[in-house]
Structures are given as structure tokens and as C-alpha cells.
C-alpha positions in Angstrom: 2.4 21.0 -31.9 3.5 19.3 -28.7 7.4 19.0 -28.3 8.9 16.8 -25.9 12.6 15.6 -25.2 13.3 12.0 -26.2 15.1 10.3 -23.2 17.0 8.0 -25.6 18.4 10.3 -28.2 17.8 13.8 -26.5 16.1 15.2 -29.5 13.1 17.4 -29.3 10.1 15.4 -30.8 6.7 16.5 -32.1 4.3 14.1 -30.2 1.4 15.1 -32.4 3.2 13.4 -35.4 3.1 10.0 -33.5 5.5 8.2 -31.2 9.2 8.7 -31.8 10.4 5.0 -32.1 13.8 3.6 -31.5 14.7 -0.2 -32.2 16.4 -0.4 -28.7 16.1 1.6 -25.6 18.1 1.8 -22.3 16.3 1.1 -19.1 16.7 4.1 -16.6 16.9 1.7 -13.7 19.1 -1.3 -14.7 20.8 0.5 -17.6 20.3 -2.6 -20.0 20.0 -1.8 -23.8 16.8 -3.7 -24.6 14.4 -4.0 -27.5 11.5 -1.5 -27.5 9.1 -4.5 -26.9 10.7 -4.9 -23.5 9.1 -1.7 -22.3 5.3 -1.1 -21.7 3.4 1.2 -23.7 3.2 4.7 -22.1 1.4 7.3 -24.2 2.8 10.4 -22.5 6.4 9.4 -23.3 8.1 10.9 -26.4 8.6 7.3 -27.8 5.4 5.9 -26.5 7.2 3.5 -24.1 7.9 3.4 -20.4 11.4 4.6 -19.1 11.7 1.3 -17.1 11.9 -2.1 -18.6 9.1 -4.6 -17.7 11.4 -6.7 -15.6 12.4 -3.5 -13.4 8.7 -2.6 -13.1 7.9 -6.1 -11.9 10.8 -6.1 -9.4 9.7 -2.7 -8.1 6.1 -4.0 -7.8 7.2 -7.0 -5.8 9.4 -5.0 -3.6 6.6 -2.6 -2.9 4.2 -5.5 -2.2 6.6 -7.0 0.3 7.1 -3.7 2.0 3.3 -3.2 2.4 3.0 -6.8 3.9 5.8 -6.0 6.4 4.2 -2.6 7.3 0.7 -4.3 7.7 2.2 -7.1 10.0 3.8 -4.5 12.1 0.6 -2.5 12.5 -1.1 -5.6 13.3 1.3 -6.5 16.1 1.3 -2.9 17.4 -2.4 -2.9 17.7 -2.5 -6.3 19.3 0.0 -5.2 22.0 -2.0 -2.0 22.7 -5.1 -3.8 23.1 -3.4 -6.3 25.4 -2.0 -3.4 27.6 -5.4 -2.1 27.9 -6.9 -5.3 29.0 -8.9 -6.1 25.8 -9.0 -9.8 24.8 -9.9 -11.8 21.9 -12.3 -14.8 22.3 -13.5 -17.5 20.0 -17.3 -17.5 19.5 -19.1 -20.4 18.0 -21.3 -19.2 15.0 -22.7 -22.6 13.8 -22.5 -25.6 16.2 -22.5 -29.1 15.0 -20.0 -31.8 14.0 -18.0 -29.3 12.1 -18.5 -26.0 14.2 -17.8 -22.7 12.6 -16.0 -20.1 14.8 -15.3 -16.4 14.8 -13.1 -14.2 16.8 -14.7 -11.4 19.0 -12.9 -8.7 20.9 -14.0 -8.1 24.4 -13.4 -4.8 26.3 -12.2 -4.9 30.0 -15.8 -5.2 31.1 -16.5 -8.2 28.9 -18.6 -6.4 26.3 -18.1 -7.2 22.6 -16.6 -4.3 20.6 -15.0 -3.8 17.1 -11.2 -3.4 16.9 -11.6 0.0 15.4 -13.9 1.2 18.4 -11.4 -0.4 20.8 -8.5 1.6 19.3 -10.4 4.7 19.2 -11.3 4.3 23.0 -7.7 3.7 23.7 -6.6 6.8 21.8 -9.0 9.0 23.6 -7.9 7.5 26.9 -4.2 7.9 26.2 -4.6 11.4 24.8 -7.5 13.2 26.6 -8.8 16.4 25.2 -8.2 19.3 27.7 -11.3 20.8 29.3 -11.6 24.5 28.4 -14.0 25.2 31.1 -12.9 23.2 34.2 -15.5 23.3 37.2 -13.8 24.3 40.5 
């Protein structure tokens, strides 16, 4: 026997007997009283439904997606600025010449050698935060 508290009626419910179903349910986020169909199925819940309505879940997902895009853009700009400070530069390389040429971007280090962005950022990190030498030679 598995007992769990129902978030709607606050009764202790035996989950092994099946879901404890209500016709309507209140969303924990927006507070709306909605039909049970407005909540996605959630097996671990006492009533077998999620505590947030589908609209609130969608809104939450959209907000999180926008936040991830903003953070990714900020990281891109920070990386670009750091590369520029250390004299790395982006150049366009022709991959396929012809009437409709195909290009790709390549990152060049200060000596003009092509490197990956990850390698360049690692090199910059090492240059900015050198590891102290435990055995200095005098």
C-alpha cells in the first residue's frame, strides 16, 4: 500500500488502488480551477496529473528557452571579445570555388595559424591564469 497526500483535497490516497481523480483541479501556478484534462498525465502524482496546467508548463518552457538563448548570446559575445583582446581573428575561407562559392569561417591565432575556437579559449585561459611553478630554477 502506497499512501500519498492529494494536492487538491488533502486526503491520504492509496496509489496502488489507481489514480485519485477529481473532475476539476487547481493549478499551483496560475491558481485557475480547470478540468482535469488541462493537466498532463503524471504517474507519480496522487491524482495521476501534473500540478501545473498545460498552459503554465508551456509558458515556463518558453521563458526557459528565451533565457537559454539570451545566455548563449551573452557567452558568444564574451568569447568574441576575449578572442579579439588576444589578437585572434576570424577569416572567411573558400571551400568550394565557382559561380556560387561556398565559404566557411576559420579562426586564426596571432601568428596566423588556424585553430579551433575551443583551443583558442583554452590557450587564453592558460595565458590569463598561469599555473605556479612548484620548482622554480634560480
